[in-house]
Structures are given as structure tokens and as C-alpha cells.
VOTOR-568331 format. One line per 2 residues: number of its first residue (from 1); their letters; for each residue x, y, z of N, C-alpha, C. Coordinates in steps of 0.001 Angstrom, whole numbers, plus 524288, in hexadecimal, padded with zeros to 5 digits. Example, Ala and Ser with C-alpha at 12.3 -4.5 7.8 and 13.67 -1.06 7.14 Angstrom:
<loros>
1> as> 83386 7E9C6 81E78 8300C 7EE6C 81E78 83390 7F31C 81E78  83232 7F736 81BA8 83566 7FBDC 81BE4 83264 8001E 81EBE .
</loros>
This chain:
<loros>
1> mi> AA208 60716 A6D5A AA53F 60697 A68A2 AAAE6 60815 A69E6  AAE8A 6052B A67C1 AB404 6062A A68A6 AB5A9 60B6F A6669 .
3> di> AB93C 60E22 A691E ABB7B 61306 A6732 AC01F 611A1 A63BD  ABF6E 611DC A5E8E AC373 6103B A5AE4 AC854 61399 A5B55 .
5> vt> AC7AE 618A9 A5C33 ACC2E 61C26 A5CA4 ACF82 61AA8 A614F  ACCFE 619B9 A65C1 ACFD6 61826 A6A75 AD287 612E9 A69A7 .
7> as> ACFB7 60F32 A673B AD1FB 60A07 A6638 AD6A6 60A6E A6291  AD633 60DAD A5E8C ADA7D 60E52 A5AD3 ADF34 610C0 A5D70 .
9> dc> ADE52 614AE A60A8 AE2A6 61724 A637B AE55A 6133B A6709  AE240 60FF1 A6989 AE472 60BFB A6D04 AE7DA 60829 A69FF .
11> me> AE5E5 6062F A65A0 AE8E3 60264 A6290 AEDCE 604D2 A603E  AED89 609CD A5EDF AF20E 60C6E A5C8C AF681 60CF4 A6081 .
13> si> AF53F 60CEA A658A AF940 60D86 A6990 AFB92 6085A A6B54  AF961 60401 A698F AFB38 5FED7 A6B33 B0045 5FD6D A685E .
15> cs> B03D6 5FAE9 A6B2F B090D 5F9F3 A690B B0A51 5F432 A6819  B068A 5F0B9 A6880 B0792 5EB3B A6749 B02C9 5E8D7 A64A8 .
17> tk> B03B0 5E524 A611A AFF59 5E2B8 A5E49 AFBD8 5DF97 A6202  AFE27 5DD48 A6605 AFB0F 5DA42 A69C5 AF736 5DDC9 A6CA5 .
19> el> AF918 5E244 A6E8C AF5AE 5E5EE A7146 AF1A2 5E83A A6D8A  AF33C 5E8FC A68AA AEFA0 5EB18 A64C5 AEB17 5E75D A63D7 .
21> lt> AEC37 5E255 A6358 AE81C 5DE73 A6290 AE46B 5DE3B A673B  AE69C 5DEA1 A6BEB AE362 5DE96 A709F ADFA6 5E33A A70B6 .
23> ay> AE1B5 5E7D3 A6F64 ADE77 5EC85 A6F58 ADA4F 5EC2E A6B19  ADBE1 5EA4C A6689 AD833 5E9CC A622A AD3AE 5E630 A639D .
25> hs> AD4EF 5E1C2 A6608 AD0EC 5DE0E A67B6 ACD3B 5E09F A6BA1  ACF78 5E3A1 A6F35 ACC44 5E634 A732A AC88F 5EA31 A70B3 .
27> fl> ACA85 5ED37 A6CFE AC73D 5F11E A6A67 AC2FE 5EE87 A6722  AC451 5EA34 A648B AC063 5E75A A6188 ABC00 5E56A A651B .
29> sd> ABD7E 5E393 A69BB AB99E 5E196 A6D6D AB5DA 5E5E5 A6F1D  AB7CB 5EAC3 A6F24 AB463 5EF24 A7087 AB05B 5F034 A6C46 .
31> is> AB1A8 5EEA8 A676A AAE06 5EF72 A630E AA9FE 5EB19 A62D9  AABE3 5E638 A6342 AA854 5E1C3 A62C8 AAB0D 5DCD2 A64A3 .
33> dv> AA7E6 5D902 A6622 AA9EB 5D3D7 A676B AAAE4 5D107 A6242  AAFC8 5D0BC A6093 AB0FA 5CF03 A5B50 AB5E3 5CBA1 A5B32 .
35> yf> AB5D0 5C7AE A57C8 ABA8E 5C4BB A56A3 ABD73 5C792 A5249  AC2A9 5C74B A525E AC58B 5C9B8 A4E17 ACA54 5C67D A4CA3 .
37> al> ACC04 5C729 A47C6 AD0C0 5C4AA A45D3 AD3AC 5C8A6 A427F  AD8B1 5C946 A4386 ADBF0 5CD03 A40B6 AE06D 5CA22 A3E0F .
39> gr> AE158 5CB73 A392A AE5B3 5C8E5 A3669 AE746 5CBF1 A319D  AEBAB 5CA5F A2F46 AED87 5CCBC A2A68 AEE07 5C86D A2654 .
41> fd> AEC0D 5C985 A21A8 AEBDD 5C593 A1D89 AEDFB 5C7E0 A1876  AF0DE 5C4AC A1590 AF312 5C657 A1099 AEEF1 5C5E1 A0C58 .
43> rf> AEDCE 5CA4F A09CA AE9C6 5CA3D A05B7 AEB56 5C6D6 A0111  AF073 5C5CA A008F AF259 5C2BA 9FC21 AF3FD 5BD34 9FDBC .
45> nk> AF2F7 5BBDD A02B7 AF3FD 5B69A A04BD AF9AF 5B4E8 A040A  AFD4B 5B887 A04B5 B02D5 5B747 A042C B059D 5B6E7 A096F .
47> rd> B0323 5B8F1 A0D89 B057F 5B8E5 A12BD B01D7 5B662 A16B1  B0414 5B4A6 A1AF8 B00FC 5B21C A1F0A AFD4F 5B60E A219F .
49> ne> AF8EF 5B40B A2380 AF554 5B74B A2677 AF7AD 5B8A1 A2BC3  AF619 5BD0E A2DE4 AF7DE 5BEB0 A3312 AF315 5BF73 A368C .
51> ii> AF26B 5BC04 A3A4D AEE0D 5BC86 A3DF1 AEFE1 5BFEA A4283  AED3D 5C448 A4351 AEED3 5C800 A475B AEC2E 5C6D1 A4C8A .
53> sv> AE70E 5C61E A4C79 AE439 5C507 A5158 ADEDE 5C2C0 A5017  ADD35 5BF02 A5343 AD80F 5BC87 A52AB AD5BF 5BBBB A581B .
55> ny> AD0EC 5BD67 A58E4 ACE7F 5BC82 A5E02 AC98B 5B935 A5D9A  AC8F9 5B65E A5941 AC4A1 5B2B3 A58B4 AC534 5AE4F A5CBC .
57> pk> AC102 5AB8C A5DF9 AC164 5A715 A618B AC554 5A314 A5F85  AC815 5A09E A6318 ACC14 59CCF A6194 AC9BB 5985F A5E50 .
59> ew> AC4E8 596E0 A5F9A AC26A 592A2 A5CB1 AC1AD 5941D A56EE  AC03F 59906 A5606 ABF8E 59AC6 A50A3 AC4CC 59B25 A4DD3 .
61> vs> AC8BE 59D1B A5076 ACDF2 59D88 A4E1D ACFF6 59825 A4C93  ACF1A 5944B A4FFB AD0CE 58EF1 A4EC9 ACDDC 58CCC A4A15 .
63> ry> AC8BD 58DA2 A49EB AC599 58BBF A4584 AC742 58E7D A407D  AC803 59397 A40C9 AC99A 596AF A3C3C ACED9 594C4 A3A16 .
65> td> AD268 59397 A3DB2 AD79E 591C7 A3C23 AD76C 58C43 A39F4  AD4B9 588C5 A3CB5 AD47D 58347 A3B14 AD1FB 582AC A35B3 .
67> rk> ACE0E 585C6 A34A5 ACB3F 58558 A2FAD ACD71 588E9 A2B67  AD1C7 58B9E A2CBF AD495 58EF5 A28FB AD0F2 592FF A267B .
69> yi> ACD9B 5953D A29A4 AC9EB 59916 A27B1 ACCA0 59DF7 A2584  AD150 59F06 A275F AD3FF 5A3CA A25C1 AD4AC 5A40E A1FD2 .
71> fd> AD4F7 59F8E A1D3A AD5CF 59F7A A1795 AD0CC 5A079 A1476  ACC4D 5A068 A1730 AC754 5A10B A1479 AC3F0 5A53A A16FB .
73> dp> AC625 5A7F9 A1AB0 AC323 5ABB9 A1DC7 AC1E7 5B09F A1A93  ABCEC 5B1A2 A1954 ABB93 5B63C A1627 ABC98 5BB60 A18F8 .
75> ti> ABCB1 5BB4B A1E39 ABDBD 5C023 A2114 AC351 5C1F5 A2027  AC6C5 5BE41 A1EA2 ACC2D 5BF9D A1D65 ACCDF 5C086 A178D .
77> sq> ACAF1 5BCF9 A145B ACBC2 5BD63 A0EB3 AC957 5C257 A0C6E  AC4FF 5C419 A0EAA AC276 5C8D9 A0CBE AC5F8 5CDA2 A0D7A .
79> sa> AC967 5CD7E A1160 ACCB9 5D203 A1293 AD076 5D352 A0E1F  AD1C7 5CF7B A0AE3 AD55C 5D06C A0686 AD2BC 5D358 A0214 .
81> rt> ACD7E 5D39B A0239 ACA9D 5D5E0 9FDD5 AC811 5DB20 9FF0E  AC8C8 5DD06 A03CF AC644 5E1F0 A0535 AC973 5E4D9 A094C .
83> qi> AC8BC 5E9ED A0976 ACB23 5ED2A A0D7E AC705 5EF47 A113F  AC23F 5ED66 A10A7 ABDD9 5EF53 A13C4 ABC33 5EB27 A17B9 .
85> py> ABB77 5EC86 A1CAE AB982 5E8BD A2088 AB45C 5E657 A1ECE  AB371 5E17C A2057 AAEBE 5DED2 A1E8A AAC46 5DB85 A22DE .
87> lw> AA71C 5DB2C A2289 AA41D 5D7D2 A2604 AA3E7 5D25A A23B1  AA3E3 5CE63 A26FA AA3E5 5C906 A2503 A9EC8 5C795 A225B .
89> ne> A9A8A 5CA21 A23D7 A9590 5C8C8 A2151 A9531 5CAF4 A1BC3  A9949 5CDBD A1A13 A9969 5CFBB A14B6 A9B94 5CBB8 A10DA .
91> fr> A9DD1 5C77A A12EB AA00E 5C388 A0F72 A9BC7 5C0E3 A0C3B  A9D07 5C002 A0745 A9963 5BD60 A03C8 A9C36 5B8E4 A00FD .
93> dl> A9935 5B516 9FF3A A9B4D 5B0B3 9FC30 A9FB7 5ADD5 9FF07  A9EEF 5ACDD A040D AA2D3 5A9E9 A0705 AA2B1 5A42F A0582 .
95> rp> AA73D 5A1CD A056C AA793 59C31 A0478 AA5B6 5993F A0952  AA41C 5945F A08B6 AA268 59152 A0D48 AA681 5912C A1194 .
97> sq> AAB74 590BD A101C AAFA0 59088 A1407 AAFFF 595A9 A1711  AAEC5 59A07 A1474 AAEE8 59F15 A171A AAA2A 59FCC A1A9A .
99> ra> AA5B2 59DF9 A18CE AA108 59E38 A1C20 AA1C0 59AEA A2106  AA4CB 596C4 A2080 AA5CA 59359 A2502 AA8CB 59640 A2943 .
101> if> AAC32 599DB A27B3 AAF2B 59CE2 A2B8A AAB77 5A011 A2EF3  AA7CC 5A2D0 A2C72 AA41E 5A601 A2F65 AA052 5A2A6 A3291 .
103> sd> A9F03 59E20 A3079 A9B96 59A99 A3359 A9E3D 598BE A3857  AA336 5974C A37D3 AA628 5959F A3C73 AA6C3 59A0F A4058 .
105> ls> AA7AA 59EBD A3E54 AA874 5A33B A41BE AA37C 5A48B A44CA  A9F0C 5A36E A427D A9A1C 5A47F A4536 A997B 5A114 A4A0B .
107> df> A9C4C 59CB2 A4A37 A9C29 59958 A4EDB A9E3F 59C37 A53A6  AA13A 5A05D A52AE AA37F 5A364 A56FC AA07C 5A875 A57E7 .
109> gv> A9BB5 5A89E A55DD A984B 5AD10 A56CD A9917 5B1AD A533B  A9C82 5B12B A4F57 A9D92 5B58B A4BD1 A9918 5B62A A47EF .
111> qa> A9709 5BAEB A4789 A92AD 5BBFA A4405 A9400 5BFF0 A3FBF  A983C 5C2DD A4075 A99AC 5C6CD A3C93 A9F84 5C7E4 A3CE9 .
113> gy> AA1A0 5CA09 A38A4 AA737 5CB27 A3891 AA887 5CFE2 A3549  AAD3F 5D1D6 A3627 AAF08 5D6A2 A3395 AB4E7 5D637 A32E6 .
115> ti> AB6E2 5D79B A2E3F ABC79 5D737 A2D24 ABE89 5DC57 A2AF5  AC329 5DDD2 A2CCC AC5C8 5E29A A2B07 ACAE6 5E11D A2866 .
117> pl> ACB99 5E24B A234D AD092 5E153 A20A8 AD3B5 5E664 A202B  AD8CC 5E61F A2163 ADC40 5EAA2 A20B3 AE0E2 5E8DA A1D70 .
119> ha> AE152 5EAFF A18BF AE558 5E948 A1513 AEA66 5EC5A A15C3  AEEC3 5E989 A159A AF3F1 5EBED A15FC AF6AD 5EBCE A10B4 .
121> pd> AFA5A 5EF58 A0FBB AFD10 5EF84 A0AAD B002E 5EA97 A0966  B0190 5E78E A0D73 B04C1 5E2E3 A0C88 B018C 5DE2A A0AC6 .
123> gm> AFC81 5DEF0 A09BA AF939 5DAA2 A07F5 AF67E 5D7BD A0C5A  AF7B2 5D91F A113A AF526 5D6A2 A15A6 AF02C 5D99D A1714 .
125> tf> AEC51 5D6C3 A18F3 AE76A 5D91F A1AB4 AE682 5D7C7 A206B  AE5CF 5DBCC A2397 AE451 5DB02 A2903 ADE78 5DA06 A291B .
127> va> ADCE4 5D5A6 A2B71 AD75C 5D42E A2B99 AD5A9 5D3C0 A3149  AD1AB 5D6C2 A32A4 ACF71 5D688 A37E3 AC9C3 5D4D2 A3764 .
129> sf> AC87E 5D03B A3989 AC331 5CE23 A392F AC0B9 5CDE3 A3E99  ABBB3 5CF18 A3EC9 AB8DE 5CF61 A43B9 AB3D0 5CC34 A435A .
131> af> AB2FE 5C8D4 A4722 AAE5F 5C57A A4734 AAAF5 5C6F6 A4BE8  AA5FB 5C7DF A4AE4 AA25F 5C9C9 A4EDE A9E45 5C5AD A5034 .
133> rr> A9CC8 5C59F A551A A98AD 5C21A A56CA A9364 5C4E2 A56CB  A92A0 5C835 A52FB A8D97 5CACF A520F A8D08 5CB90 A4C2D .
135> pi> A8841 5CBBB A4A43 A876C 5CBA6 A4492 A8888 5D0C6 A41C6  A886F 5D528 A449A A890C 5DA3C A4215 A8DA2 5DD2E A447F .
137> is> A9110 5DF3E A4123 A9571 5E278 A42DC A9420 5E814 A415D  A9379 5EB6A A4518 A91CF 5F0C5 A43FC A9606 5F3C2 A40FE .
139> aa> A9455 5F7B8 A3E36 A9802 5FB0A A3B55 A9BD0 5FDAA A3F13  A99E2 5FF40 A43A2 A9D44 601CE A477E AA18F 5FE1F A4950 .
141> dr> AA032 5F926 A4A3E AA41F 5F558 A4BE3 AA820 5F45C A4793  AA64A 5F425 A42B7 AA9E5 5F343 A3E60 AADC1 5F7CD A3DD7 .
143> va> AABC6 5FC86 A3E64 AAF2F 6011F A3E0F AB33E 6010C A4273  AB17C 5FFE0 A472C AB508 5FFCC A4BA4 AB92C 5FB8E A4B07 .
145> it> AB792 5F6E5 A495E ABB3B 5F292 A48B3 ABF21 5F3BC A4458  ABD4D 5F606 A4019 AC0C7 5F74A A3BBC AC4D3 5FB54 A3D52 .
147> al> AC32C 5FF66 A4007 AC6CE 60375 A41C5 ACABF 60145 A45A8  AC8D7 5FE39 A4958 ACC45 5FBF5 A4D4F AD033 5F834 A4AE1 .
149> ts> ACE6C 5F505 A472E AD1CD 5F122 A44B2 AD5EF 5F3B8 A4141  AD46D 5F7CC A3E87 AD838 5FAA4 A3B4D ADC7F 5FCF6 A3EB3 .
151> qf> ADB04 5FF53 A4307 ADEDE 60196 A4693 AE25B 5FD58 A48E1  AE005 5F8DE A4A41 AE31D 5F480 A4C43 AE73A 5F2C7 A484F .
153> yf> AE58E 5F20E A4372 AE91A 5F002 A3F74 AEDA0 5F3C5 A3E62  AEC77 5F8CB A3DE6 AF0A6 5FC8B A3CD3 AF488 5FCC1 A4152 .
155> ry> AF29A 5FC70 A4626 AF629 5FC6E A4AAC AF935 5F750 A4AE3  AF69F 5F304 A49AE AF927 5EDE1 A49AB AFDAD 5EDD3 A45C2 .
157> kr> AFCC2 5EFD5 A410D B00D6 5EFF9 A3D13 B055A 5F372 A3EC6  B0435 5F7C8 A412E B0857 5FB5B A42F8 B0BA1 5F8D5 A473C .
159> ll> B090E 5F605 A4ACD B0BEE 5F35F A4EF6 B0F69 5EF16 A4CBC  B0D6A 5EC2D A48EA B109D 5E825 A4674 B1558 5EA89 A43C5 .
161> ss> B1486 5EEE4 A4129 B18CB 5F18D A3E7F B1CD5 5F37A A4260  B1AF7 5F5A2 A46BC B1E91 5F780 A4AC4 B2179 5F305 A4D4E .
163> ss> B1EB1 5EEA8 A4E3B B2126 5EA1F A50AE B2587 5E7EE A4D56  B24CF 5E830 A4829 B28D3 5E611 A44B0 B2DE0 5E920 A4513 .
165> sq> B2D7E 5EE0A A46F2 B3233 5F13A A476F B3596 5EF6E A4BFA  B3359 5EC4F A4F87 B3645 5EA93 A541D B3B16 5E780 A528C .
167> nv> B3ABD 5E488 A4E5F B3F0F 5E13C A4CC5 B433C 5E43E A49BE  B41FE 5E8FE A47E3 B45B3 5EBDB A44AB B47C7 5F0BF A4761 .
169> ls> B45B8 5F21F A4BFF B47A8 5F692 A4EE8 B4CF5 5F51B A513A  B50FE 5F80A A4FE2 B5643 5F6B8 A51A3 B56F4 5F7F7 A576F .
171> er> B5AFB 5F5AF A59C0 B5C0D 5F6A3 A5F48 B5D46 5FC64 A6039  B6029 5FED8 A5CA4 B6174 6045A A5D46 B5C88 607BD A5CE2 .
173> ek> B58F7 6064B A5960 B540D 6092B A58EF B50E3 608B0 A5DF8  B50DA 6040B A603A B4E1F 60347 A6532 B50A0 6067F A6989 .
175> ec> B55D4 606A9 A699D B5895 609AE A6DA3 B573A 60F77 A6D3A  B574B 61186 A6875 B561E 61713 A67B4 B5088 61857 A6942 .
177> lc> B4CDC 614E0 A67E4 B4768 615B3 A696C B46BE 61554 A6F53  B499A 611CD A71A0 B493C 6110A A7744 B4AE3 61600 A7A2F .
179> wa> B4F39 6185C A7884 B50FE 61D2D A7B04 B4D55 621B8 A79C7  B4B07 621A5 A752C B472A 625AA A73DF B4269 6252C A7778 .
181> ar> B40FC 62059 A78B1 B3C9D 61F65 A7C3C B3DBB 6217E A81AF  B42C1 621D4 A8305 B444F 623C3 A882F B455D 629A1 A8828 .
183> gk> B43D7 62C16 A83D6 B4430 631BF A839C B495C 633F4 A81D9  B4CD3 630A0 A7FE0 B51F9 63270 A7E39 B51B8 634A5 A78AA .
185> ss> B5492 638DA A77CE B54F3 63B17 A7295 B58AB 637C7 A6F50  B58DE 638DA A6A40 B5C74 635FD A66D5 B621A 636E3 A6884 .
187> we> B6352 63BB3 A6A1B B68AB 63CD7 A6BD7 B69FC 639B9 A70C3  B6650 639BB A7486 B673B 636D3 A7963 B67AE 630F5 A7858 .
189> tg> B6457 62EF3 A74E7 B648E 62967 A7386 B69C7 62815 A7104  B6B9D 62B91 A6D91 B70A8 62AB8 A6B10 B7516 62A74 A6EF9 .
191> mi> B74FF 62DDE A72E9 B7907 62DCB A76F8 B78E3 628B8 A7A10  B742E 626D5 A7B2C B739B 621F9 A7E30 B7590 61D48 A7B16 .
193> lg> B7436 61D28 A7608 B757B 6189E A72C7 B7ABD 6191B A700A  B7D25 61DBC A705E B8236 61E72 A6DDD B81DA 61F03 A67F9 .
195> it> B7D92 62142 A661A B7CEB 6222D A6085 B7B5C 627DE A5FBB  B7B61 629C0 A5AE6 B7A26 62F33 A59EA B7449 63030 A5A24 .
197> en> B72E5 63523 A5ACF B6D64 636AB A5ADC B6AC8 63554 A55AC  B6D9A 6363C A5164 B6B6F 634FB A4C3E B6A59 62F29 A4BAA .
199> tv> B6DC9 62BFC A4DED B6D06 62650 A4DA0 B6833 624B2 A50B7  B6774 6272A A5536 B62C3 62614 A5851 B5DE7 62778 A552E .
201> nf> B5DDF 62C0F A52C3 B5965 62DB3 A4F96 B586F 629EA A4B17  B5CA8 627EC A48D9 B5C41 6242C A448F B5978 61F38 A465B .
203> hi> B5B14 61D28 A4AD8 B58BF 6184B A4CD4 B530C 6191B A4E6C  B51EA 61D8E A50CE B4C87 61E93 A5263 B4905 61F41 A4D9D .
205> kn> B4B03 621ED A49A2 B47FC 62297 A44E1 B46B3 61D50 A4267  B4A92 619C5 A423F B49A7 6148B A4019 B45A4 61190 A435C .
207> al> B4614 61200 A4882 B4277 60F3F A4BFB B3CE4 61138 A4B42  B3C4C 6165B A4AC8 B3710 61894 A4A15 B34A1 616BE A44FD .
209> gk> B37DF 6163B A40E5 B35EA 61444 A3BF4 B33F4 60EB3 A3C66  B36EC 60B66 A3F1D B3566 605F4 A3FC6 B3080 60574 A432A .
211> lq> B2FF1 60903 A46E8 B2B6E 608E1 A4A6C B26C7 60BE2 A4837  B2776 60E0F A438D B2351 6111E A4108 B2157 61569 A44AA .
213> sn> B2507 61841 A46F6 B23C7 61C74 A4A9F B2584 621AB A4864  B2299 625C4 A4990 B23A7 62AEE A4766 B276C 62E2B A4AAB .
215> nr> B281F 62CBE A4F9E B2B9F 62FBC A5303 B2DAF 62C3B A5759  B3142 62E5C A5A79 B33C9 62B34 A5E91 B2FEE 6294E A62A8 .
217> ie> B2C56 62CAC A6431 B2898 62B19 A6843 B2561 6266D A6675  B235B 626CC A61B0 B203A 6227E A5F9D B2385 61D91 A5F14 .
219> gv> B285F 61E37 A5D3D B2BD6 619B6 A5C94 B2D28 61722 A61BA  B2E34 61A4B A65AC B2F78 61839 A6ADB B2AD3 6153C A6D18 .
221> vr> B261E 61790 A6CAA B216B 614F6 A6EB7 B208D 60FC1 A6BF3  B2120 60FBE A66CA B2040 60AF3 A63D4 B244F 606CE A6539 .
223> ai> B2937 60869 A65C9 B2D60 604BB A672E B2C6A 6025D A6C92  B2A7A 60593 A702D B294F 603A2 A757D B24BD 5FFC2 A753B .
225> cl> B20B0 60134 A723F B1C18 5FDC9 A71BF B1DA2 5F883 A6F61  B216A 5F88D A6BCB B231F 5F3B6 A693B B2719 5F0BD A6C87 .
227> gl> B28A9 5F2FC A70F0 B2C6A 5F059 A7451 B31FC 5F0A3 A7255  B331D 5F459 A6ED9 B385B 5F4C4 A6CA8 B3C15 5F797 A7058 .
229> is> B39FD 5FB3E A7360 B3D2D 5FE29 A771B B3A3D 5FEB0 A7C38  B3D16 60031 A8041 B3AB8 6013B A8554 B3B5B 60704 A8687 .
231> p> B375F 60985 A8894 B37B7 60F29 A89AB B3B77 6104C A8E1A .
</loros>
């Protein structure tokens, strides 16, 4: 069984969404041989869907896309009505078009599924769906997948938020962080850049706010991970 604490610590230290997805996929593989699809959907259907990652077979993805299953997929639509993860065999009163989705999916050996919805205040819902090539998903596997997926999503959102700061971090803020990374004090940085110590502190404080960091060390590490400065 996967060590969720170790996996969570590992994902929390990752500094890019690409590396995070790779690690998440690897940890999922340690739990079970499973297909997964991750995306964000507007509960009020006012914004476009955001597909984050899909590792289903290409043939299934093509069929799903060509037949526009996304508009009738109960594994997605159910997420708008609940905050509790659900098994696919719990669905009742499916329309023929919805039953056709599961029938087609069985062609790829899928026998059971599980979906985790995570609702955000902005009306978007993060939906993580998992398809298994075995009929029963154990409670232990569901707990592990839910914990791992929650940790993935929170880290993913934080990385996206940090990445957005790249476009708004000023050149002076980058310069001050860069010298801080090299061990220079605010006074020393001010002498190098020809500005006052207070001005250096002002720029670093602004940079830390944009990077959502509590102190200089954390801010410097995050800026380096995002490629904003060089140590």
C-alpha cells in the first residue's frame, strides 16, 4: 500500500505542474492499474471546461470526443450535485445515451469507476474520475486515491497561483530577490542597486506577497523553482 504521507510530502515539494502530474500518475500506479481523467467544470455552465490530464487509451479518447460524450457523461454531471465521492455503480435511472457511454467503455476492459468532486468558491468543480479493470474497488484504495487526489489538487492550484505571479513580478522585485538568494542583506542589496534599504525591503515585501511566501527563504526558493531568478 502506498504511503500517503510520504507521497503528500513529495508532491508538496514539487515546483512545476508538469512534474506534479508525473508524480501523481506514478503514485496512482502504486495504488492500482487505473485510467484517470482530471478536469475543471463550471457548475453553472457559463465557462469553458478545463481538461487537466487524461491517461485513457487514445482510441477511447477519440471515441469519447467524436461522440460528444462529455455533454452527457453522468460521471461529470453528478459532480455538480454532490460534494461526496461516488462509485459509478451507484448511478440509477440512466438514460440510454448514458448507458451507451459505459457500454463503450467496457470495450476497453473497464468494469468499475470512482469519481471525486472538489468544489471551488468560484463555481468551478475539480472532477477526478478513475476507471478500473476490476469489478470491485476496495475501501482502502478509495481512501488512498481520495487523499492523494486532494493533495494533488491543492498543490496544483497553489502552483498555478504562483505561476501567475511570474507576469506581475517587477524587474526590481526580481533583482532584490536575486541578491537575497545570494545572501545579501537589504542594506547590501541597496548599495549594489543604488537604492535605499527601505526601498529594498519594500520590493521584497511586494514580491513575497505575489509569491504567497511567508519569509525571504520561502520566497527565494519559490522564485527559483518558477525560474524567475537564478541563485
